PDBQT receptor file of N, H, CA, C and O in Angstrom, charges set to zero:
ATOM      1  N   UNK A   1      56.385  22.229 119.380  1.00  0.00    +0.000 N 
ATOM      2  CA  UNK A   1      57.537  22.045 118.509  1.00  0.00    +0.000 C 
ATOM      3  C   UNK A   1      57.630  23.196 117.498  1.00  0.00    +0.000 C 
ATOM      4  O   UNK A   1      58.703  23.758 117.279  1.00  0.00    +0.000 OA
ATOM      5  N   UNK A   2      56.520  23.526 116.906  1.00  0.00    +0.000 N 
ATOM      6  H   UNK A   2      55.648  23.070 117.084  1.00  0.00    +0.000 HD
ATOM      7  CA  UNK A   2      56.514  24.600 115.912  1.00  0.00    +0.000 C 
ATOM      8  C   UNK A   2      56.836  25.943 116.552  1.00  0.00    +0.000 C 
ATOM      9  O   UNK A   2      57.476  26.795 115.935  1.00  0.00    +0.000 OA
ATOM     10  N   UNK A   3      56.393  26.128 117.785  1.00  0.00    +0.000 N 
ATOM     11  H   UNK A   3      55.874  25.436 118.287  1.00  0.00    +0.000 HD
ATOM     12  CA  UNK A   3      56.669  27.388 118.495  1.00  0.00    +0.000 C 
ATOM     13  C   UNK A   3      58.156  27.562 118.751  1.00  0.00    +0.000 C 
ATOM     14  O   UNK A   3      58.667  28.679 118.666  1.00  0.00    +0.000 OA
ATOM     15  N   UNK A   4      58.857  26.490 119.060  1.00  0.00    +0.000 N 
ATOM     16  H   UNK A   4      58.442  25.582 119.129  1.00  0.00    +0.000 HD
ATOM     17  CA  UNK A   4      60.304  26.566 119.301  1.00  0.00    +0.000 C 
ATOM     18  C   UNK A   4      61.052  26.955 118.031  1.00  0.00    +0.000 C 
ATOM     19  O   UNK A   4      62.012  27.724 118.074  1.00  0.00    +0.000 OA
ATOM     20  N   UNK A   5      60.606  26.418 116.911  1.00  0.00    +0.000 N 
ATOM     21  H   UNK A   5      59.826  25.793 116.876  1.00  0.00    +0.000 HD
ATOM     22  CA  UNK A   5      61.253  26.743 115.630  1.00  0.00    +0.000 C 
ATOM     23  C   UNK A   5      61.046  28.216 115.307  1.00  0.00    +0.000 C 
ATOM     24  O   UNK A   5      61.991  28.895 114.905  1.00  0.00    +0.000 OA
ATOM     25  N   UNK A   6      59.816  28.727 115.477  1.00  0.00    +0.000 N 
ATOM     26  H   UNK A   6      59.049  28.175 115.804  1.00  0.00    +0.000 HD
ATOM     27  CA  UNK A   6      59.541  30.138 115.209  1.00  0.00    +0.000 C 
ATOM     28  C   UNK A   6      60.334  31.039 116.141  1.00  0.00    +0.000 C 
ATOM     29  O   UNK A   6      60.835  32.085 115.727  1.00  0.00    +0.000 OA
ATOM     30  N   UNK A   7      60.446  30.635 117.390  1.00  0.00    +0.000 N 
ATOM     31  H   UNK A   7      60.039  29.786 117.726  1.00  0.00    +0.000 HD
ATOM     32  CA  UNK A   7      61.192  31.425 118.369  1.00  0.00    +0.000 C 
ATOM     33  C   UNK A   7      62.663  31.538 117.960  1.00  0.00    +0.000 C 
ATOM     34  O   UNK A   7      63.240  32.626 117.998  1.00  0.00    +0.000 OA
ATOM     35  N   UNK A   8      63.258  30.429 117.575  1.00  0.00    +0.000 N 
ATOM     36  H   UNK A   8      62.790  29.546 117.544  1.00  0.00    +0.000 HD
ATOM     37  CA  UNK A   8      64.656  30.442 117.151  1.00  0.00    +0.000 C 
ATOM     38  C   UNK A   8      64.831  31.230 115.854  1.00  0.00    +0.000 C 
ATOM     39  O   UNK A   8      65.806  31.965 115.698  1.00  0.00    +0.000 OA
ATOM     40  N   UNK A   9      63.895  31.078 114.933  1.00  0.00    +0.000 N 
ATOM     41  H   UNK A   9      63.103  30.481 115.060  1.00  0.00    +0.000 HD
ATOM     42  CA  UNK A   9      63.970  31.786 113.665  1.00  0.00    +0.000 C 
ATOM     43  C   UNK A   9      63.871  33.290 113.866  1.00  0.00    +0.000 C 
ATOM     44  O   UNK A   9      64.639  34.047 113.273  1.00  0.00    +0.000 OA
ATOM     45  N   UNK A  10      62.937  33.725 114.692  1.00  0.00    +0.000 N 
ATOM     46  H   UNK A  10      62.313  33.110 115.174  1.00  0.00    +0.000 HD
ATOM     47  CA  UNK A  10      62.785  35.152 114.954  1.00  0.00    +0.000 C 
ATOM     48  C   UNK A  10      63.979  35.707 115.727  1.00  0.00    +0.000 C 
ATOM     49  O   UNK A  10      64.357  36.861 115.524  1.00  0.00    +0.000 OA
ATOM     50  N   UNK A  11      64.571  34.915 116.598  1.00  0.00    +0.000 N 
ATOM     51  H   UNK A  11      64.264  33.978 116.763  1.00  0.00    +0.000 HD
ATOM     52  CA  UNK A  11      65.771  35.343 117.317  1.00  0.00    +0.000 C 
ATOM     53  C   UNK A  11      66.936  35.557 116.349  1.00  0.00    +0.000 C 
ATOM     54  O   UNK A  11      67.689  36.521 116.481  1.00  0.00    +0.000 OA
ATOM     55  N   UNK A  12      67.078  34.661 115.383  1.00  0.00    +0.000 N 
ATOM     56  H   UNK A  12      66.465  33.877 115.276  1.00  0.00    +0.000 HD
ATOM     57  CA  UNK A  12      68.138  34.800 114.380  1.00  0.00    +0.000 C 
ATOM     58  C   UNK A  12      67.896  36.047 113.530  1.00  0.00    +0.000 C 
ATOM     59  O   UNK A  12      68.837  36.783 113.231  1.00  0.00    +0.000 OA
ATOM     60  N   UNK A  13      66.647  36.287 113.139  1.00  0.00    +0.000 N 
ATOM     61  H   UNK A  13      65.883  35.689 113.381  1.00  0.00    +0.000 HD
ATOM     62  CA  UNK A  13      66.323  37.476 112.345  1.00  0.00    +0.000 C 
ATOM     63  C   UNK A  13      66.626  38.735 113.142  1.00  0.00    +0.000 C 
ATOM     64  O   UNK A  13      67.154  39.701 112.591  1.00  0.00    +0.000 OA
ATOM     65  N   UNK A  14      66.299  38.740 114.427  1.00  0.00    +0.000 N 
ATOM     66  H   UNK A  14      65.870  37.956 114.874  1.00  0.00    +0.000 HD
ATOM     67  CA  UNK A  14      66.578  39.892 115.282  1.00  0.00    +0.000 C 
ATOM     68  C   UNK A  14      68.072  40.156 115.392  1.00  0.00    +0.000 C 
ATOM     69  O   UNK A  14      68.502  41.307 115.315  1.00  0.00    +0.000 OA
ATOM     70  N   UNK A  15      68.858  39.120 115.569  1.00  0.00    +0.000 N 
ATOM     71  H   UNK A  15      68.509  38.185 115.631  1.00  0.00    +0.000 HD
ATOM     72  CA  UNK A  15      70.315  39.280 115.669  1.00  0.00    +0.000 C 
ATOM     73  C   UNK A  15      70.880  39.820 114.368  1.00  0.00    +0.000 C 
ATOM     74  O   UNK A  15      71.741  40.699 114.390  1.00  0.00    +0.000 OA
ATOM     75  N   UNK A  16      70.412  39.313 113.236  1.00  0.00    +0.000 N 
ATOM     76  H   UNK A  16      69.712  38.599 113.218  1.00  0.00    +0.000 HD
ATOM     77  CA  UNK A  16      70.892  39.791 111.937  1.00  0.00    +0.000 C 
ATOM     78  C   UNK A  16      70.524  41.255 111.743  1.00  0.00    +0.000 C 
ATOM     79  O   UNK A  16      71.335  42.036 111.245  1.00  0.00    +0.000 OA
ATOM     80  N   UNK A  17      69.305  41.636 112.133  1.00  0.00    +0.000 N 
ATOM     81  H   UNK A  17      68.647  41.002 112.537  1.00  0.00    +0.000 HD
ATOM     82  CA  UNK A  17      68.876  43.033 111.988  1.00  0.00    +0.000 C 
ATOM     83  C   UNK A  17      69.749  43.953 112.845  1.00  0.00    +0.000 C 
ATOM     84  O   UNK A  17      70.125  45.038 112.401  1.00  0.00    +0.000 OA
ATOM     85  N   UNK A  18      70.068  43.536 114.049  1.00  0.00    +0.000 N 
ATOM     86  H   UNK A  18      69.762  42.655 114.411  1.00  0.00    +0.000 HD
ATOM     87  CA  UNK A  18      70.933  44.346 114.919  1.00  0.00    +0.000 C 
ATOM     88  C   UNK A  18      72.332  44.481 114.326  1.00  0.00    +0.000 C 
ATOM     89  O   UNK A  18      72.911  45.567 114.356  1.00  0.00    +0.000 OA
ATOM     90  N   UNK A  19      72.870  43.416 113.797  1.00  0.00    +0.000 N 
ATOM     91  H   UNK A  19      72.399  42.534 113.772  1.00  0.00    +0.000 HD
ATOM     92  CA  UNK A  19      74.202  43.469 113.188  1.00  0.00    +0.000 C 
ATOM     93  C   UNK A  19      74.216  44.393 111.976  1.00  0.00    +0.000 C 
ATOM     94  O   UNK A  19      75.155  45.169 111.799  1.00  0.00    +0.000 OA
ATOM     95  N   UNK A  20      73.193  44.318 111.151  1.00  0.00    +0.000 N 
ATOM     96  H   UNK A  20      72.430  43.688 111.295  1.00  0.00    +0.000 HD
ATOM     97  CA  UNK A  20      73.115  45.192 109.980  1.00  0.00    +0.000 C 
ATOM     98  C   UNK A  20      73.028  46.645 110.418  1.00  0.00    +0.000 C 
ATOM     99  O   UNK A  20      73.657  47.511 109.811  1.00  0.00    +0.000 OA
ATOM    100  N   UNK A  21      72.265  46.922 111.456  1.00  0.00    +0.000 N 
ATOM    101  H   UNK A  21      71.754  46.218 111.949  1.00  0.00    +0.000 HD
ATOM    102  CA  UNK A  21      72.130  48.276 111.972  1.00  0.00    +0.000 C 
ATOM    103  C   UNK A  21      73.476  48.812 112.452  1.00  0.00    +0.000 C 
ATOM    104  O   UNK A  21      73.838  49.945 112.134  1.00  0.00    +0.000 OA
ATOM    105  N   UNK A  22      74.206  48.026 113.200  1.00  0.00    +0.000 N 
ATOM    106  H   UNK A  22      73.912  47.105 113.458  1.00  0.00    +0.000 HD
ATOM    107  CA  UNK A  22      75.510  48.450 113.711  1.00  0.00    +0.000 C 
ATOM    108  C   UNK A  22      76.499  48.657 112.573  1.00  0.00    +0.000 C 
ATOM    109  O   UNK A  22      77.249  49.633 112.574  1.00  0.00    +0.000 OA
ATOM    110  N   UNK A  23      76.508  47.765 111.621  1.00  0.00    +0.000 N 
ATOM    111  H   UNK A  23      75.899  46.972 111.620  1.00  0.00    +0.000 HD
ATOM    112  CA  UNK A  23      77.448  47.868 110.497  1.00  0.00    +0.000 C 
ATOM    113  C   UNK A  23      77.162  49.111 109.666  1.00  0.00    +0.000 C 
ATOM    114  O   UNK A  23      78.096  49.804 109.263  1.00  0.00    +0.000 OA
ATOM    115  N   UNK A  24      75.898  49.408 109.403  1.00  0.00    +0.000 N 
ATOM    116  H   UNK A  24      75.139  48.845 109.731  1.00  0.00    +0.000 HD
ATOM    117  CA  UNK A  24      75.594  50.600 108.610  1.00  0.00    +0.000 C 
ATOM    118  C   UNK A  24      75.968  51.873 109.354  1.00  0.00    +0.000 C 
ATOM    119  O   UNK A  24      76.354  52.858 108.724  1.00  0.00    +0.000 OA
ATOM    120  N   UNK A  25      75.864  51.877 110.676  1.00  0.00    +0.000 N 
ATOM    121  H   UNK A  25      75.551  51.077 111.188  1.00  0.00    +0.000 HD
ATOM    122  CA  UNK A  25      76.276  53.054 111.438  1.00  0.00    +0.000 C 
ATOM    123  C   UNK A  25      77.778  53.262 111.345  1.00  0.00    +0.000 C 
ATOM    124  O   UNK A  25      78.235  54.402 111.254  1.00  0.00    +0.000 OA
ATOM    125  N   UNK A  26      78.555  52.185 111.365  1.00  0.00    +0.000 N 
ATOM    126  H   UNK A  26      78.184  51.259 111.438  1.00  0.00    +0.000 HD
ATOM    127  CA  UNK A  26      80.001  52.318 111.234  1.00  0.00    +0.000 C 
ATOM    128  C   UNK A  26      80.398  52.759 109.832  1.00  0.00    +0.000 C 
ATOM    129  O   UNK A  26      81.324  53.554 109.675  1.00  0.00    +0.000 OA
ATOM    130  N   UNK A  27      79.721  52.261 108.826  1.00  0.00    +0.000 N 
ATOM    131  H   UNK A  27      78.969  51.615 108.953  1.00  0.00    +0.000 HD
ATOM    132  CA  UNK A  27      80.065  52.587 107.444  1.00  0.00    +0.000 C 
ATOM    133  C   UNK A  27      79.743  54.044 107.137  1.00  0.00    +0.000 C 
ATOM    134  O   UNK A  27      80.524  54.722 106.469  1.00  0.00    +0.000 OA
ATOM    135  N   UNK A  28      78.599  54.534 107.617  1.00  0.00    +0.000 N 
ATOM    136  H   UNK A  28      77.964  53.983 108.159  1.00  0.00    +0.000 HD
ATOM    137  CA  UNK A  28      78.173  55.894 107.302  1.00  0.00    +0.000 C 
ATOM    138  C   UNK A  28      78.757  56.938 108.244  1.00  0.00    +0.000 C 
ATOM    139  O   UNK A  28      78.446  58.123 108.117  1.00  0.00    +0.000 OA
ATOM    140  N   UNK A  29      79.587  56.524 109.174  1.00  0.00    +0.000 N 
ATOM    141  H   UNK A  29      79.840  55.562 109.277  1.00  0.00    +0.000 HD
ATOM    142  CA  UNK A  29      80.167  57.453 110.145  1.00  0.00    +0.000 C 
ATOM    143  C   UNK A  29      81.126  58.400 109.426  1.00  0.00    +0.000 C 
ATOM    144  O   UNK A  29      82.024  57.962 108.707  1.00  0.00    +0.000 OA
ATOM    145  N   UNK A  30      80.926  59.690 109.627  1.00  0.00    +0.000 N 
ATOM    146  H   UNK A  30      80.196  60.046 110.211  1.00  0.00    +0.000 HD
ATOM    147  CA  UNK A  30      81.809  60.655 108.985  1.00  0.00    +0.000 C 
ATOM    148  C   UNK A  30      83.090  60.796 109.805  1.00  0.00    +0.000 C 
ATOM    149  O   UNK A  30      83.113  60.510 111.002  1.00  0.00    +0.000 OA
ATOM    150  N   UNK A  31      84.134  61.233 109.151  1.00  0.00    +0.000 N 
ATOM    151  H   UNK A  31      84.116  61.466 108.179  1.00  0.00    +0.000 HD
ATOM    152  CA  UNK A  31      85.418  61.329 109.823  1.00  0.00    +0.000 C 
ATOM    153  C   UNK A  31      85.448  62.510 110.786  1.00  0.00    +0.000 C 
ATOM    154  O   UNK A  31      84.648  63.439 110.680  1.00  0.00    +0.000 OA
ATOM    155  N   UNK A  32      86.376  62.456 111.717  1.00  0.00    +0.000 N 
ATOM    156  H   UNK A  32      87.027  61.702 111.803  1.00  0.00    +0.000 HD
ATOM    157  CA  UNK A  32      86.515  63.512 112.712  1.00  0.00    +0.000 C 
ATOM    158  C   UNK A  32      86.904  64.824 112.049  1.00  0.00    +0.000 C 
ATOM    159  O   UNK A  32      86.449  65.890 112.465  1.00  0.00    +0.000 OA
ATOM    160  N   UNK A  33      87.743  64.755 111.020  1.00  0.00    +0.000 N 
ATOM    161  H   UNK A  33      88.112  63.889 110.682  1.00  0.00    +0.000 HD
ATOM    162  CA  UNK A  33      88.151  65.970 110.317  1.00  0.00    +0.000 C 
ATOM    163  C   UNK A  33      86.945  66.672 109.698  1.00  0.00    +0.000 C 
ATOM    164  O   UNK A  33      86.835  67.896 109.766  1.00  0.00    +0.000 OA
ATOM    165  N   UNK A  34      86.043  65.901 109.098  1.00  0.00    +0.000 N 
ATOM    166  H   UNK A  34      86.132  64.906 109.044  1.00  0.00    +0.000 HD
ATOM    167  CA  UNK A  34      84.836  66.490 108.504  1.00  0.00    +0.000 C 
ATOM    168  C   UNK A  34      83.956  67.141 109.567  1.00  0.00    +0.000 C 
ATOM    169  O   UNK A  34      83.386  68.208 109.340  1.00  0.00    +0.000 OA
ATOM    170  N   UNK A  35      83.848  66.502 110.718  1.00  0.00    +0.000 N 
ATOM    171  H   UNK A  35      84.310  65.635 110.903  1.00  0.00    +0.000 HD
ATOM    172  CA  UNK A  35      83.036  67.066 111.800  1.00  0.00    +0.000 C 
ATOM    173  C   UNK A  35      83.629  68.374 112.304  1.00  0.00    +0.000 C 
ATOM    174  O   UNK A  35      82.900  69.339 112.532  1.00  0.00    +0.000 OA
ATOM    175  N   UNK A  36      84.933  68.412 112.478  1.00  0.00    +0.000 N 
ATOM    176  H   UNK A  36      85.525  67.627 112.292  1.00  0.00    +0.000 HD
ATOM    177  CA  UNK A  36      85.599  69.627 112.964  1.00  0.00    +0.000 C 
ATOM    178  C   UNK A  36      85.474  70.748 111.943  1.00  0.00    +0.000 C 
ATOM    179  O   UNK A  36      85.229  71.896 112.311  1.00  0.00    +0.000 OA
ATOM    180  N   UNK A  37      85.639  70.429 110.675  1.00  0.00    +0.000 N 
ATOM    181  H   UNK A  37      85.839  69.496 110.376  1.00  0.00    +0.000 HD
ATOM    182  CA  UNK A  37      85.520  71.433 109.624  1.00  0.00    +0.000 C 
ATOM    183  C   UNK A  37      84.105  72.017 109.575  1.00  0.00    +0.000 C 
ATOM    184  O   UNK A  37      83.932  73.229 109.450  1.00  0.00    +0.000 OA
ATOM    185  N   UNK A  38      83.115  71.163 109.672  1.00  0.00    +0.000 N 
ATOM    186  H   UNK A  38      83.256  70.178 109.773  1.00  0.00    +0.000 HD
ATOM    187  CA  UNK A  38      81.728  71.635 109.657  1.00  0.00    +0.000 C 
ATOM    188  C   UNK A  38      81.443  72.503 110.877  1.00  0.00    +0.000 C 
ATOM    189  O   UNK A  38      80.741  73.510 110.780  1.00  0.00    +0.000 OA
ATOM    190  N   UNK A  39      81.982  72.115 112.009  1.00  0.00    +0.000 N 
ATOM    191  H   UNK A  39      82.552  71.297 112.088  1.00  0.00    +0.000 HD
ATOM    192  CA  UNK A  39      81.783  72.903 113.232  1.00  0.00    +0.000 C 
ATOM    193  C   UNK A  39      82.453  74.268 113.112  1.00  0.00    +0.000 C 
ATOM    194  O   UNK A  39      81.883  75.277 113.526  1.00  0.00    +0.000 OA
ATOM    195  N   UNK A  40      83.658  74.303 112.550  1.00  0.00    +0.000 N 
ATOM    196  H   UNK A  40      84.121  73.483 112.214  1.00  0.00    +0.000 HD
ATOM    197  CA  UNK A  40      84.367  75.575 112.384  1.00  0.00    +0.000 C 
ATOM    198  C   UNK A  40      83.615  76.494 111.421  1.00  0.00    +0.000 C 
ATOM    199  O   UNK A  40      83.528  77.699 111.656  1.00  0.00    +0.000 OA
ATOM    200  N   UNK A  41      83.078  75.938 110.351  1.00  0.00    +0.000 N 
ATOM    201  H   UNK A  41      83.148  74.959 110.160  1.00  0.00    +0.000 HD
ATOM    202  CA  UNK A  41      82.297  76.753 109.408  1.00  0.00    +0.000 C 
ATOM    203  C   UNK A  41      81.058  77.333 110.077  1.00  0.00    +0.000 C 
ATOM    204  O   UNK A  41      80.687  78.481 109.834  1.00  0.00    +0.000 OA
ATOM    205  N   UNK A  42      80.432  76.536 110.912  1.00  0.00    +0.000 N 
ATOM    206  H   UNK A  42      80.733  75.604 111.110  1.00  0.00    +0.000 HD
ATOM    207  CA  UNK A  42      79.230  77.012 111.612  1.00  0.00    +0.000 C 
ATOM    208  C   UNK A  42      79.571  78.152 112.566  1.00  0.00    +0.000 C 
ATOM    209  O   UNK A  42      78.853  79.150 112.626  1.00  0.00    +0.000 OA
ATOM    210  N   UNK A  43      80.651  78.008 113.301  1.00  0.00    +0.000 N 
ATOM    211  H   UNK A  43      81.234  77.197 113.252  1.00  0.00    +0.000 HD
ATOM    212  CA  UNK A  43      81.065  79.064 114.243  1.00  0.00    +0.000 C 
ATOM    213  C   UNK A  43      81.432  80.328 113.482  1.00  0.00    +0.000 C 
ATOM    214  O   UNK A  43      81.087  81.431 113.906  1.00  0.00    +0.000 OA
ATOM    215  N   UNK A  44      82.120  80.179 112.375  1.00  0.00    +0.000 N 
ATOM    216  H   UNK A  44      82.400  79.283 112.030  1.00  0.00    +0.000 HD
ATOM    217  CA  UNK A  44      82.481  81.364 111.576  1.00  0.00    +0.000 C 
ATOM    218  C   UNK A  44      81.243  82.069 111.032  1.00  0.00    +0.000 C 
ATOM    219  O   UNK A  44      81.187  83.298 110.996  1.00  0.00    +0.000 OA
ATOM    220  N   UNK A  45      80.258  81.292 110.613  1.00  0.00    +0.000 N 
ATOM    221  H   UNK A  45      80.303  80.293 110.642  1.00  0.00    +0.000 HD
ATOM    222  CA  UNK A  45      79.040  81.907 110.095  1.00  0.00    +0.000 C 
ATOM    223  C   UNK A  45      78.292  82.648 111.204  1.00  0.00    +0.000 C 
ATOM    224  O   UNK A  45      77.678  83.685 110.956  1.00  0.00    +0.000 OA
ATOM    225  N   UNK A  46      78.344  82.120 112.414  1.00  0.00    +0.000 N 
ATOM    226  H   UNK A  46      78.843  81.277 112.615  1.00  0.00    +0.000 HD
ATOM    227  CA  UNK A  46      77.726  82.838 113.538  1.00  0.00    +0.000 C 
ATOM    228  C   UNK A  46      78.463  84.133 113.849  1.00  0.00    +0.000 C 
ATOM    229  O   UNK A  46      77.841  85.153 114.148  1.00  0.00    +0.000 OA
ATOM    230  N   UNK A  47      79.782  84.089 113.777  1.00  0.00    +0.000 N 
ATOM    231  H   UNK A  47      80.287  83.260 113.534  1.00  0.00    +0.000 HD
ATOM    232  CA  UNK A  47      80.580  85.297 114.052  1.00  0.00    +0.000 C 
ATOM    233  C   UNK A  47      80.390  86.342 112.973  1.00  0.00    +0.000 C 
ATOM    234  O   UNK A  47      80.405  87.537 113.267  1.00  0.00    +0.000 OA
ATOM    235  N   UNK A  48      80.214  85.923 111.741  1.00  0.00    +0.000 N 
ATOM    236  H   UNK A  48      80.202  84.952 111.503  1.00  0.00    +0.000 HD
ATOM    237  CA  UNK A  48      80.029  86.870 110.638  1.00  0.00    +0.000 C 
ATOM    238  C   UNK A  48      78.683  87.572 110.702  1.00  0.00    +0.000 C 
ATOM    239  O   UNK A  48      78.541  88.704 110.239  1.00  0.00    +0.000 OA
ATOM    240  N   UNK A  49      77.687  86.893 111.282  1.00  0.00    +0.000 N 
ATOM    241  H   UNK A  49      77.802  85.974 111.659  1.00  0.00    +0.000 HD
ATOM    242  CA  UNK A  49      76.355  87.495 111.380  1.00  0.00    +0.000 C 
ATOM    243  C   UNK A  49      76.304  88.614 112.422  1.00  0.00    +0.000 C 
ATOM    244  O   UNK A  49      75.466  89.512 112.340  1.00  0.00    +0.000 OA
ATOM    245  N   UNK A  50      77.206  88.550 113.398  1.00  0.00    +0.000 N 
ATOM    246  H   UNK A  50      77.887  87.821 113.465  1.00  0.00    +0.000 HD
ATOM    247  CA  UNK A  50      77.177  89.560 114.471  1.00  0.00    +0.000 C 
ATOM    248  C   UNK A  50      77.830  90.839 114.097  1.00  0.00    +0.000 C 
ATOM    249  O   UNK A  50      77.875  91.768 114.903  1.00  0.00    +0.000 OA
TER     250      UNK A  50
């Protein structure tokens, strides 16, 4: 009986941890414009070095 309770409790904790992980990835995701701008700056810096 106690093992079933622990199993369910740990399953709930695992699901919550996965949801928190997914949510933080969506929140911290940078915009496409920022990614393109950073990429363009990097390419320009490579061209300037040559």
